[in-house]
N, C-alpha and C positions, 0 to 999 in steps of 0.2 A: 686611509692609509694604517689606522688603529688598523679596522678591522680585518686589514688585510694583514699585518705582521701577526695580528692574535691568531687567526688561521693557518698560520704557517707555520706555526708552532713559537711565534717569537717570547718572547714575557717585558722584553721592553721593547719601546721605539723608540730610537737615543735619533738628535735631533740638534744642528749644531752652534756653539755660540753665535750669537745675534742673526737667527737663524729671523726673527722679526724682522729684520734689515731688506727682507721684501716688500714690508709693507710701505718702504720707501716711495714706492713706481704706484702706489693713489697719495704720496702726500700732497700738503697744496707747494703752488708751480711754486711760487720763490720762499720757500721756508727755508731761511737761513739754515750753513752749518748749524751755527749752538746752537739752534732750538730745535736741531731731530732728532734729539734725546730727548729734550722734555715730549715734542710729538708720542714719543712710543714711547715710553713712558704712561704717559696718560690713555694709550690701547690697551697695552700690558696689563692692564689693570682691569680693564674690564677684558682682557682676553680671557684671564686667570679661571675665574669662576666655571667659565663654559670648559676651558681645557679639563679642570677637573674632574667635571660630571663627565666630559668621557672619556677618560679612565678608569674612573670606574661604570660607566657601560658598557666600555668594552671588558673588561676584568684585564687591560694591561695596563704596566704604567706606564706613563710617558715620560718622557724628557726633554724638555718643552724647550732644551737650549738656555739662551742666556738672553733674557729681557730688561732693558731698564729697569731700576726702581728707583723711588724716591724716597732715600732717609734723610730724615732732621736731623739724627744725629751725627750728619757729616760735611763736610763744609768745603766741595760743592755738596750739595744733599740727590747725588745723584748717587748711582751705582750698580758697574754690569755683571750682575745677578742673576746664576741656574740657578732653575727650577726641574725638580722629581716629582711628581705628582704621581705617589702613589693608589692601585685601584682599594684600596682598605680608608684611602681616605689621609693617608701622611702626604704632606709638604715638605720636602728637602732641601732645605735654602743655601748656596754658596754664593761667599762674592769672591769675583775677579779680589786677586791679592799685589795683583804686580801689572801697574797700565802701562800699555804702547805709550810712545807719546802722542799719538794723534788720542789716544781717550784722555788723556792728562789735557791737551794743550787747550786755553783755560780762551780762543777763543772760537776751538773746535764743538768737543762733544764733552768739555769739560766737566770728567767724572774722581769720582774719591774710591778710593783703593779699602776692600775689606783688609779685616786684620785678622779675621778666625780661619783656619783650618776645619770642618763637622769632619766628624765619621759615623759612621751610621751600618744599620745592620738592614739587611736585607736577603729574604728569601736563603737568609742562616749564615749570611757573609758579611764581612766588615766592608766596607765600603767609602773610599773615597773620592769626592771629583774635585779637579786641578783646570783648571779653565786655561788652557791658550797658552799664552806667554809661561805661565803658573811653571808649567810642563819642564820648562827648560831649565829650572834654578837648582843648583842639587845640593843647596842649603837648603829649602825645603823640603826636601826628597828625605836629607839625613834628617831630620827633626820630625819627618812620616815614620821611618823606616820602623821605632819604639815600638810601633804603633802594629806591626804585619799585613794592612791593607790581604784583603785577599785582593779584591780589582776598583781599579781608577777607571774615573770615564773623565774621557779630555774633549771638554768640546772645543772647536777651535775657530776662529774664521784672521784668514791670511792672507800672504800674495806669493807670490811664487816660488820664493825667496824663504816666507815662511811656512811655505808647506815644511820643507824640507831639515828644518830647525825644532818644528814641533816632535815632525815623526818623528825623527832620528832622538829625538831626547826621551821620547813616548817608552820607543822601543828599551834605551841606555836605564830608562828610570825599569824598566822589568828589571833588566840583569840587578839591577842593585835591590830595588825591592824582594826581590823574585815574589810579585804578582805580576797577573793577566793585567791589559789596559790597554783598552778599549778607545779609537780616538776615531774622529768625525769631524770635519771641517767644510767649511760652504764655498760655490763657488758660482762664480756668476757677477754683473755689476747692477746693483739695485738701484742705481740710478744713473745718470751721468753728472760726470764730474766726479765720481769715485772711481779710484782704479780697484780694477777684476781681480778676485778672488779666487784661487783655485786651493778647493778641495775633495776628499776623497775618504775614506774609511778605511782603518784596521782594525787588526786586532793581535797586541806582542804578549807575548809567555818568552821565560827564559829559557837560553839557548841550553837545555837539556838532553840527552840522550830519550831522553822517557819522553819529552814533547815535542820530539824533530828536530831537534837540531840547531833550524832555523831562527828561530825568537818570531816568526810572523806565521799565528795561525791561521787568520783570513785575512780579507787585503782586495779593497774595491783599486783601483788605481788613480792615479789623480785627475782633477781635467778640467777647465776651465770656463765648459759653459756646456749647456744640456738643451736640446729642441723638446726632447720627452718630459713627461713627468718630475723627471726627480730621480736618481737611480739610484739604488735602495743595496747597502748585504746584509742577507738573512745568514748569520749562525744561531743555530737550534741550538748546540749547547756547547759554552766553551771547557778547559777542563782546570774547572777553581778545583773539583776533589783533591786532583792530580798534582795541582799545583800546592795545593794544602799541605797535603802530605810530602810531599818533596822538600821543603822550607821546613816543617817539624819534624826533621829527622832523615828521612826518605836520600836515598842512594844521588848525591850531587857531587858535583864535578871539584868546582874551589870554591862554591861561594861559601865564605866566613861568613853569612849570619850580618846581621846589625851593626857593620862595623866602623867607629869612629877615629878620627887622625887629632881629638884632641891633645894624645902624649907628645904626636910630631913636633922637633924641633924643623924649619925650613931657617937655612943658609944662606948665604948667596957666598960665596967663594971665587977666588980670583983664580 
């Protein structure tokens, strides 16, 4: 896949949240749900050095989805952590900040949330990784707005309803932050007993005349399953320069900038 993406002109191969969930297909037969995340984390430690070398060998960035990671600083000591492996050897990490009930369940995956949102430079652009449910939180977007990210990467793993929540909110964040947002989700059923996941791939941009009005730059429709080796959305060029120029003082319709509501009083009236 890395070779195909590089040959097609892509600069990054972007995998979804819990892309490693497919490993559960060859998990021990009676592995309890509470042991799935520690088991996946042990495999992730073995996989990451190999994935790093592949990104460098193929000269393309690899967003390896999210992988469970052990952290002695947290209790419970496990995190849902995204990994972006760059061909220059950099390893960018981002922990999920707001967990779903299933991720927090003590008898289930029993994860801890992260506490920091990292911003980094990639090919001259300011980038953030916002994982699944985190993109649904306007409070986080308000904090992020002052840093003016050019690109936000949103890996997700969610159900049918969750697909629409994540993607609808990602599109709204694109308008609010005046940023390009890439969303990719996984689909299928990793193991008997798990609910089926729905996913697709989308690139959202601000709804402006210069950007085509609709706010959708590219899209792969959602799916619940696929008998092939997996679908992929190829986007050779993102309109990052145009979005950046518009945000920096170009001709936009109504965007007010990084607007806050701290000065607004809310009253309940009868």
